[in-house]
C-alpha positions, 0 to 999 in steps of 0.5 A: 566461515566469516560470512555465516558468522556475520549472518548469525549476528542478524538472526535472533530467535528468542526463547520467550515467544512473547517478544514476537507480540510487539513485532506482530502488532507493529506489522498489523498496524503497518498492514492496515495502514498500507491497505487504507492507503491503497483504498484511498488511492483507488478511490481517488483514481476512480474519481479522476476517471469519472471526471475524465470521462465526463470531460471527454463526453462534454468535448464530444458533444461540443464537437458535434454541435460545431 
């Protein structure tokens, strides 16, 4: 009984559905920011991968010439 009362304190379903608009806008902003961050990390990772491949190739060439 007490636990359901405590849980009901956190549940709020407004009658006026326009109260959901700010929450939706905030969620959209954070989702866009998360996607942009993900893409930035992917691009940085790809750049590092290319640098590593280039360094490995240079090391392979240097090892062959020795």
